[in-house]
C-alpha positions as CSV (number, residue, x, y, z in Angstrom):
1,M,0.0,0.0,0.0
2,A,2.9,2.3,0.5
3,S,3.6,2.4,-3.2
4,I,0.1,3.6,-3.9
5,K,0.5,6.4,-1.4
6,Q,3.9,7.3,-3.0
7,G,2.3,7.4,-6.4
8,Q,-0.5,9.6,-5.2
9,D,2.0,12.0,-3.5
10,S,4.1,12.1,-6.7
11,L,1.0,12.9,-8.8
12,N,-0.1,15.6,-6.4
13,S,3.4,17.1,-6.5
14,L,3.3,17.1,-10.4
15,K,-0.1,18.8,-10.3
16,V,1.3,21.5,-8.1
17,E,4.4,21.9,-10.3
18,Y,2.2,22.0,-13.4
19,K,0.0,24.7,-11.9
20,E,3.1,26.8,-11.0
21,L,4.4,26.4,-14.6
22,E,1.0,27.5,-16.0
23,R,1.1,30.6,-13.7
24,L,4.6,31.5,-14.8
25,A,3.7,31.0,-18.4
26,R,0.7,33.4,-18.0
27,Q,3.1,36.0,-16.3
28,I,5.5,35.7,-19.2
29,D,2.7,36.1,-21.8
30,Q,1.4,39.2,-19.9
31,A,4.9,40.6,-19.8
32,L,5.5,40.0,-23.5
33,A,2.2,41.7,-24.3
34,T,3.7,45.0,-22.8
35,I,6.7,44.9,-25.2
36,P,6.4,46.5,-28.7
37,F,5.9,43.9,-31.4
38,T,9.4,43.9,-32.9
39,D,11.0,43.6,-29.5
40,R,8.5,41.0,-28.6
41,Q,9.8,38.7,-31.4
42,E,13.3,39.1,-30.0
43,A,12.1,38.5,-26.5
44,K,10.4,35.3,-27.5
45,R,13.5,34.1,-29.3
46,L,15.6,34.8,-26.2
47,I,13.1,33.0,-24.0
48,E,13.1,29.9,-26.3
49,E,16.9,30.0,-26.4
50,Y,17.1,30.0,-22.6
């Protein structure tokens, strides 16, 4: 039964991490929206490169 509990804990941890990544992605999108279009393309390239 311990392995089921470990699996549930791992799944819950992944869900938390996924939600945090979604939140960060929204923040990045919001920040990019404030940058003029030509600079936005460069910013996206730099983010993808990173």
